[in-house]
N, C-alpha and C positions, 0 to 999 in steps of 0.2 A: 536560431530559436530564441524566443524571449523567455527569461526565467519566469517560473510560475508566480513568484511573489511580485515581480515587477508588472507582469501581465494583469495580476489581480488589481494592482494599484491603478494601472492605466485605464482599466475598464470603467473606472469611476469618473474618468476625465473626458469631458465632451468638448470637441473642437468645432467652431463654425468657421467655414471658409467663405469670405466675402470677396469674390473675384469674378469679373465679367468675361474673361477669356476662358473658354471651355477647356482647352488643352492643359492650361496651367492649373486650373482648378481640379481637373481629373488627376493630374500628376501629383498634386498635394494630397488629394484625398487618398490616393494609392499609398503614398509614403506613410500617412498617418495610420491607415488601416493595418498595414504590414507591421507597424510598430506597436499595435495593440490599442491605439486610441479609438474612442468612439467619434464619429463625425455626424454633424447635423446636415440637414439639407443645404446644398450649396446655394448662396444668395448672390445675385448679380446687380443689385442695386440696394441703396440705404433703406428704402421702404420695405423691400422684401426682407432684408436683414433684421429689421426691427420687428417684423411679424414673426420671424423664426425665433428670435430671442425670447419673445413672450411665451411661446409655446414649448420650445425645446430646452431653454435654460442652459446655454453653453457655459463652460468654465473659462474658455479662452477663445478669442477671436483673431483669425488671421485675416487681415484687412488690406485690401488693395487701395492705394491712395486715389488712383484714377478710376472712376466707375461710370457706368451708364447712367444717364439722367442728369438733372441739375445739381444734386447733392453729391459731394465727393466723400472719399473715405475719411477725410479730416473732419467733415461734419459729423460723421458717425463716431468718429474717435472722441469728440467732445461729449457725446452722450454716454458712451461706454465708460469714460473716465468719471462722470457724474454718478453712474450707476455702480461703480466700483467693480467693472468687469474688465479683467486682464485682456490686453490685445497687443498684437505685433503688426507693424505696418509691412506691406509687400510693395516693392517699387522697382521699376526697371531703371528709372532715372528721375531726377528732380532738381530744381534750382534752389538757390539760397532762400528765396522767399518761401518756397513751399516747405523746405526743411524746417524753417523757423516756425511756421504755422503748425507742422505736424508735431514738432517737439513740445509745443505748448500744450498739447492734448495729453501729454505724459504717458506715451506708450512704453512698453518694456523692451523695445528694440525695433530694428529695421532689418528685413531680409531683402537681398538683392536678387532679382531674377537674372539668369535661370537658377533654379534651386538644386542643391545637392542634398541627398537624403540626410547625410550625417549632419549638415549645417542646420537643416530644418529641425532635427531631433534636439541637437544641442541648444539651439535657440528656445525651443519649448521648454527644455529643462530649466534654463536660465529665467525665462519669463515666469514660469509657474513657481519656481523658488522664490523670486523677488516679490511676486504677488502674495504668496503665502507669508512671507516674513515682514513685509512693509509695515504693517500695523504693530506686530508684536515687537519688532526692533525699536520702533518709536517709543513704545511703553517701557521697554527695558532700559533704554538709554535715558529716558526722562526720570526714571526711579533710581538709576545707578548713582551711588554717592560719589561726589567729586573726589578724584584721586584713586578710585578703586578700578583696577584694570579688569576687564572681562576675562574669561578663561581663554587663554591663547596658548599655542604650542611654544616650546622653548625657542624655536627658530624665529619667533617674533619678539623675543625679549630684549633684543638689542635696539629696537625701535622705541626711542625714548619719548614719553609724553602721556599725560593723563587727561587732556581735554577731551570733551565729549565728541567734538567733531573728528579728532584724530583717532579716537578709539573706535568710532563707527567705521571708518575707512579701514582699520586693521581687521575688524571682524568681517567686513565684506571681503577683504583680500583672502583671509583664511578660508572663508566658505567657498569662494569661487576656485580656490586652488585645485579642488578635486574634480571640477567640472570639465576640464581639458578644453576649455574654449578660449578664443582669442581675448586678450584683455588690452585696453587702451589706458595708460596711466597719464594723467593730465596734471600740470602744475608748473610754477615757476622754477627757474634754475635754483638748485640748492635745496629743494624741498625733500629729496630722498627717494626719487623715483626708481633709481637702480637698486637701492636697498630693499624697497618693497618688492620688486620684481624678483630679486634673489630669494627673498623669504617665501614668496609664492612657489617658486620652483622647488625649494627645499622641503615643503610639506605636501607636494603634489605627488601623484603616482610616478612622475618622471624624476624623482629626486636622485636616483642613482645613475642617471644619464647626464650628458654634459649640459652646462649652462653656458651658452655662448653669447658674448656681449658684442654688438656692432654699434658703432657710433657713425650714424649716417652722415653727420655734419663734418667729420674729419676724413672720410674716405677720399682719396685722390680722384678727381673727376674722370681721368682716363683709365682708372682701374676699378671703378665701382662695380661694374658688371662681373669682373673676374673675381673680385674679392667676395661678392655675395654668392655667385652661382658656380665659381670655379672655371678652370679651363683645362683643356687637354694638351698634351705635348704636341708642339707645332702649330698650335692654334693661331699664333701670331708671332712676329719677331721677338726673339728672346725667350719664347715659351719653351725652354729646353726640357722641362719636366712637367708631369701632370700636377695640377694645383687644385686640391679640393676647396670649394668655397665655404663660407661660414654656415650656409644652410646644410650643406652635407656634413660638416663637422658637428652639427647640433643633432644629427638624425637620432631619433629616440628621446631626445631631450627638449630643451626650451632654448629658443633663440630671442634674445632681448634686443630689440631695435630702438636704440636711443636716438633722439632728434629725427624721428621718422618724417617730419615736415620738411627735411632737408633732401629727401630722396628725389632725384630727378624725374620728371614726368615720364621719360621714355622707359625708365626702369620700374615705375609704378605699375606698368602694364604687365611686366614679367613677374613682379612680386604678387600681383593679383592672381596670376596663375598658380603661384606657390599656395596661396590661401584657398583657392578653389579646387585645385586638382591634387595638392600636396605632391607637386612635380616640379623638378628643376631641369633646366637645360644649360649645361656648361658651355662656355665659349668653345666652339669647334667640336662639340660632342653631341651625344644623343640624350633625349629626356631620360630622367631617373626619377623613380618614385622615393619620396622621403616621408619620414613620420616626425613632425616637429610640432611643437606648440610655439605660437608667436605671442609675445608681450611687447607691445610697442609703447613708446613714451614720447612726449613732446612738451615744450613750453610754449608752443605756437597755438593760436586759435585756428584749428583745422577748418572750421566752417568758414572762417575769412579767407583761408587758403583756397578752399573749394570755390567761393564766390569770386576769387580773383584768378581762377583757372590754373592754379599752381598745384592743386591737389585733386585727384580724381574722387568724385563723389561716390563711385561704386566701391573703391578702396576704403573710403571713409566709413561706409556702411559695414563693410566686412571686418574692419578693425573694432568698430565701436559697439561690439556685441555686449561687452561688459566694461563700461568706463569707470575708472577710479580717479577722482579729483583730490589731489593732495592739497590741503589748505596751506597758504603762505604762513610764515612765522607770526606775522602781525595779526593774523586772525586766530592765533592760538597762544596769546600771550601768557596765559597761565603756565604754559610749559617751558617759558624761558628760564626761570630759576632752576628747574629740574635739569634742564640741558646744560646750563652754566655749571652746576655742581658735577655732573657727569664729565664734562670736558676738563674741569679743574682737576678732578681725580686722575683722569687718563693721562693728561700731559704732565702733571706733577710727577707721577710714576715714571713716565717715559724719560723725563729729564733728571731723574735721580733726586727728586725733592720731596719733602713731606708734603701732604695735601695743602695747597695754598687756599687762602680765603680772600675775599673782596672786602674793601672798605665800604661803608654805606654809600657815599658819593658815587663811587665806581659802580656799585650794583644799581643805583638809581639811573645812572647814564645808560647802562645796558638795557634796562627795563623800558626806558623812554624812547630809545632808538627804534626805527621801523624796520631794520634788517632787510633792505631790498635784495641782498644776496642770500637771505633766508639761513637755514641751519648751517650751510657750508660757511657763510660769512661769520656767523657767531662762533663756530668752532675754530676758524682760523684766527679770529681776534683773541679768544682765550688762549690758544696755543702760543701766539706772538707774545702775549703779556705774561704768561707763565715763564717763557724763555728770558724775558727782559727783567723779571721781578727781582730786586735785590735782597728781598726778605720774605718772611712768611705770609705777609699781607700785601696785596696789590693796592697800593694807595693812589696811584695815578694811572690813567687809561691811555694806552697807545692804540689809537684808531687809525683807519686809513686816512691819509693826508688829503684825499680828494673826496672824502665822504660828505654827504649833505648834512646840514644840521638836523636836529632830531624833530622836525616838523611832523606832526601826525599826518596819517594818510588821508584824513578828512580834509586837510588844507588843499586848496587849489593852486598853491604857489610852489614853484621850485621843483616840479616834477621832472624827473628824467625817464628816458625810455629804458626798456630792460637791457638793450644793447649798450647804452651809455653806462648803466650801473655794472654790467659785466666787465666793460673795459676799465672802469675806475677800480673795480675790485682786483682784477688781475694786476693792473699797474701798481696798485698799493702793496700787493704781496711781493712783486718783483722788487720794488723799492726797498722793502723791509729785509730782503735777503740778499741785497747788493747785486741784483740782476742774475743771481745764480738760478738757472732753470732745472737742471737735473742734479741727481745725487743727494746725499743726506743734508737736510736743511734747505734744499732748493725749493723753488716755487712749486714745481710739480708735486713734491711730497707734501708741502703745506696745503695745497689746493686738493690733494688726493685725487689727482687725475694722471693719466698716462702722459709721458713727456712729449710724445708725438702729437697727442691731443692738444696739449698746451701750446706747442710751437704753432700748430694750425690755427688756433684761436688768436694767438698773438699776431700772426700774419693777417688773418681775416679782419681783425679789429684795428689793424694799423698802428699797433703799439711799438714805439721805438724808444731807445734809451736816449735821454737828453743830455 
């Protein structure tokens, strides 16, 4: 039963379904009615939809991309965007070109057929919330004085920065935490995707349950399925005991899938089932129902991966319900001095020193550099220089021996790929600690990553000691 207050609120919200398949339109209509929403007459073409909109004034439109007639759902999407009517696309499948055209119309999301009642209702909550707050958020951030953080819970206070674009992301993350929907965090390496994910978990209704981290890029190829889904005793050679997978370990809580773009295609199908049915099937076992929230992250362009056939488009849609894109450090330069001071205090204390300061030439160099490794590279640089500093003021700067010069991002010369930058960064850290990988003062500690993860990246990037 729907609570009276929620039912009262929903009765004011009217949804238009634009879908030319009778069974799917009927199914959607039933889901909405059972949840307490009002529904308009169902439209099967763009022309019919426009006529209904004029008369019935819907608050939100569920819009199939492929419709009867010459005009598509994308054509109607352009009109809805111009009229400031919220809408969500419905799609069974589409290619990269269609996805790009659909995204250009600024929908509030995509739903993949077949529909599950809970997914539909969560998507509506997200879309209506985003539509309601789109204008007010822009006004609030435009009027907010520089350097004044919005009201955020304590769990977000360790996320350092006062730039408007970064604060906007924090507010979105805080608000989506309570919605229990899937989240896709996008951004370059070193921008803090796992920190944001953990903060979302800590303020969500699942905060007292596990937060399980899975790095899809470091799972051994022959053990990926077992690590994620688990296995039963005797399922394969050497399976001497039952092994619960990461999804089962996260039951009731949040599973953070880092580097989701690295997940093999054959396992993407099984993962899609987890998202759709909240069900896992351990190797050698029977299906089990689980209750998890998925937060995924990647530094890849998943749309490019979809176009190249390396990532399933239906999985992309399922994950991309609420995307959060973290800006690289070069796009929030006003935060660099704040981060520098934070890391100076942190590593001065850790190394038993009074808080160190920087000479002006050193500070200027740090401000001019484009930080391809983002916050992680800045933190490691400050850490290294605090350790090496002979006095209370850092007068000279020890940077990566393989770093590029401080050419601005706008320059078209001397660019490196993200992989090359990552390789250079790891190599520089290894050289700075005499190729010590694990233990105190080792590269894994400096980079703040798991030793196994670092060893995997060293092998994958072909880094060898000269």
